[in-house]
C-alpha positions in Angstrom: 27.0 -32.6 6.8 23.4 -33.1 7.9 22.9 -36.6 6.4 24.8 -38.7 9.0 23.0 -36.8 11.9 19.6 -37.1 10.3 20.2 -40.8 9.4 21.1 -41.4 13.1 17.9 -39.8 14.2 15.8 -41.9 11.8 17.5 -45.1 12.8 17.2 -44.3 16.5 13.5 -43.4 16.1 12.6 -46.5 14.0 15.1 -49.0 15.2 15.8 -50.0 11.7 17.8 -49.0 8.7 14.8 -49.5 6.3 13.5 -45.9 6.6 17.0 -44.4 6.4 17.6 -46.2 3.1 14.2 -45.4 1.8 14.6 -41.7 2.5 18.1 -41.8 0.9 16.6 -43.4 -2.2 13.8 -40.9 -2.5 16.3 -38.0 -2.2 18.5 -39.7 -4.9 15.6 -40.0 -7.3 14.6 -36.4 -6.6 18.1 -35.1 -7.2 18.4 -37.1 -10.4 15.1 -35.7 -11.6 16.2 -32.1 -10.9 19.5 -32.6 -12.7 18.1 -34.3 -15.8 15.0 -32.0 -16.3 15.6 -28.6 -14.7 19.1 -27.7 -15.9 19.8 -25.3 -18.7 21.0 -26.4 -22.1 24.7 -26.2 -22.7 26.0 -22.8 -23.6 27.0 -22.4 -27.3 28.7 -19.8 -29.3 25.9 -18.1 -31.3 28.4 -16.2 -33.5 28.8 -18.0 -36.8 32.3 -18.6 -38.0 32.8 -17.3 -41.5 34.3 -19.8 -43.9 34.9 -17.3 -46.8 38.5 -16.7 -47.7 39.9 -13.3 -48.4 42.2 -13.0 -51.4 45.5 -11.5 -50.6 
């Protein structure tokens, strides 16, 4: 929601799309870094499933 407005301000202030694309690229790299390094490991079921059979 804020990205188009802030991009418009950056383009208006600089008169070029260069800074807008640069900022978008930096935010993309920052987001990818957060997702790849700061997320938790997948949740697993710690209960072991017994494979022994019960005689009937």
